[in-house]
N, C-alpha and C positions, 0 to 999 in steps of 0.2 A: 757217664763220661770216664774215660780211662786216663790215669795220670801215671807218671813214672818218678820214683824218688831214688836218688843215689845214696847208698849207705855203706858204711864199713862195719862188718860184723866181726867181733873179736871173741874167739872161743876159748874158754878155760880148758885146762888139760882133761877134765872129766867129760867134756863134750866133743873133743876132737874126733873120736871114732864114731860118734852118733850121726845118723842121717837126718840132721836138723833141717836142711833145705828141702829134702824129700817130704818130710812131715809137714813143713810149712806149705808147700804147694798142694798137698792133699787136703789140708785142713782149711785153707783160705783160698779164695779166688784171686790169687796173686801169682804172677809169673816172675821168678828171679832170673836175671841175666847176669852171670858171673863175668866180670871185666878183668879182675886180677885176684890172685890168691897166693897165700903162702901157708903151708901146713907141714908140721913135723910131728914127732911123737908126742910132744907135750904142749904144744900151742898151735894156734892157727888164726888167720884172719882172711876175710873175703871182702872185696869191694864188688858190690853188685847193684844193679838197678832192680827195684821192685815195681812191677807194673800191674795195675788193676784199679778198681774203684777206690777212691780216697778212704772210705770207711773200712774196706778190706785191708788196705795197707796199714792203716792205724791199728787195726786189730792184730794183724800179723806182727807188727813191731812190738806191740805190748806183749804178745805171746813169746816172742824171742827173748825179751827182757825177763819175763817171768821164768823162762827156761834156764837163764843164766848167761845168755849171750849179751855182750856189751854192744849196743847199737849206737853208732855215730852217724849223724846226718851229714852228708858231704856236699850239699848244694841245694839249689832251688828245686822245687817241684817243676817237672816238665810236663806240660799238657800235651796229650797226643790225640 
């Protein structure tokens, strides 16, 4: 069963130029859907929906946090 979780990802300056979402989608069976974003030279944030199996989303969020991205959950899980 696929679920979708809305998150806000906040990137520190050392990760702004890194392809974090590309790595996430290659490493986990999670599809990010960017809804809003703001990025400049020293900081950035993305509001996106992560869609996939619940276990894959949990693993992807843990990986993002380990990488240095601050992850904020923005709402309920949406079953699809």
